One Martini backbone bead per residue (centre of mass of N, CA, C, O) as a GRO file, in nm:
protein
   69
    1MET     BB    1   0.100   0.033   0.023
    2GLU     BB    2   0.065   0.361  -0.012
    3ALA     BB    3   0.138   0.647   0.092
    4ASP     BB    4  -0.178   0.800   0.176
    5LYS     BB    5  -0.353   0.573   0.123
    6VAL     BB    6  -0.710   0.499   0.111
    7SER     BB    7  -0.932   0.283   0.286
    8ARG     BB    8  -1.234   0.292   0.331
    9GLU     BB    9  -1.490   0.234   0.516
   10HIS     BB   10  -1.588  -0.112   0.565
   11GLN     BB   11  -1.757  -0.425   0.483
   12VAL     BB   12  -1.765  -0.775   0.568
   13GLN     BB   13  -1.879  -1.101   0.627
   14GLY     BB   14  -1.608  -1.204   0.693
   15GLU     BB   15  -1.341  -1.282   0.840
   16LEU     BB   16  -1.032  -1.118   0.941
   17ILE     BB   17  -0.683  -1.105   0.840
   18VAL     BB   18  -0.426  -0.873   0.929
   19GLN     BB   19  -0.096  -0.824   0.773
   20CYS     BB   20   0.209  -0.680   0.817
   21LEU     BB   21   0.495  -0.685   0.590
   22GLY     BB   22   0.536  -0.367   0.525
   23GLY     BB   23   0.584  -0.099   0.655
   24SER     BB   24   0.293   0.119   0.723
   25VAL     BB   25  -0.028   0.124   0.903
   26GLU     BB   26  -0.355   0.242   0.948
   27PHE     BB   27  -0.596   0.072   1.159
   28SER     BB   28  -0.955   0.064   1.157
   29VAL     BB   29  -1.174  -0.024   1.443
   30LYS     BB   30  -1.426   0.079   1.629
   31GLY     BB   31  -1.271   0.377   1.639
   32VAL     BB   32  -0.988   0.238   1.629
   33THR     BB   33  -0.640   0.324   1.592
   34GLN     BB   34  -0.367   0.137   1.446
   35LEU     BB   35  -0.038   0.074   1.429
   36MET     BB   36   0.128  -0.102   1.165
   37VAL     BB   37   0.385  -0.343   1.157
   38PRO     BB   38   0.590  -0.569   1.094
   39GLY     BB   39   0.399  -0.865   1.221
   40ASP     BB   40   0.129  -0.758   1.247
   41LEU     BB   41  -0.196  -0.856   1.385
   42ILE     BB   42  -0.545  -0.865   1.280
   43CYS     BB   43  -0.873  -0.928   1.399
   44VAL     BB   44  -1.199  -0.942   1.227
   45ALA     BB   45  -1.514  -0.932   1.234
   46GLY     BB   46  -1.784  -0.984   1.084
   47GLY     BB   47  -1.924  -0.661   0.991
   48GLU     BB   48  -1.692  -0.482   1.056
   49ALA     BB   49  -1.585  -0.177   1.051
   50HIS     BB   50  -1.317  -0.077   0.820
   51GLY     BB   51  -0.975   0.068   0.778
   52LEU     BB   52  -0.704   0.228   0.578
   53LYS     BB   53  -0.361   0.370   0.598
   54GLY     BB   54  -0.080   0.482   0.452
   55VAL     BB   55   0.239   0.572   0.584
   56GLU     BB   56   0.412   0.360   0.437
   57ASP     BB   57   0.541   0.194   0.215
   58GLY     BB   58   0.375  -0.127   0.145
   59SER     BB   59   0.235  -0.435   0.298
   60VAL     BB   60  -0.068  -0.635   0.296
   61LEU     BB   61  -0.238  -0.919   0.445
   62VAL     BB   62  -0.558  -1.049   0.338
   63THR     BB   63  -0.786  -1.258   0.513
   64LEU     BB   64  -1.082  -1.431   0.406
   65LEU     BB   65  -1.350  -1.582   0.582
   66LEU     BB   66  -1.564  -1.821   0.435
   67HIS     BB   67  -1.856  -1.955   0.501
   68PRO     BB   68  -2.050  -2.203   0.454
   69VAL     BB   69  -2.405  -2.248   0.368
   0.00000   0.00000   0.00000
């Protein structure tokens, strides 16, 4: 993710695991913003509003768990 790039607040149905692989990002969920650096991991329940902003150029890995219906 590029520095200063913003992913606006949104929701998804499945649970998320977000891991910072490089650089740094600000990750917001439930009105709380946390700075993520390489190695940090955040789990987000399905349906929770969340967003992120690049602080330094880097990358994040987002895993979305979809339950079978």
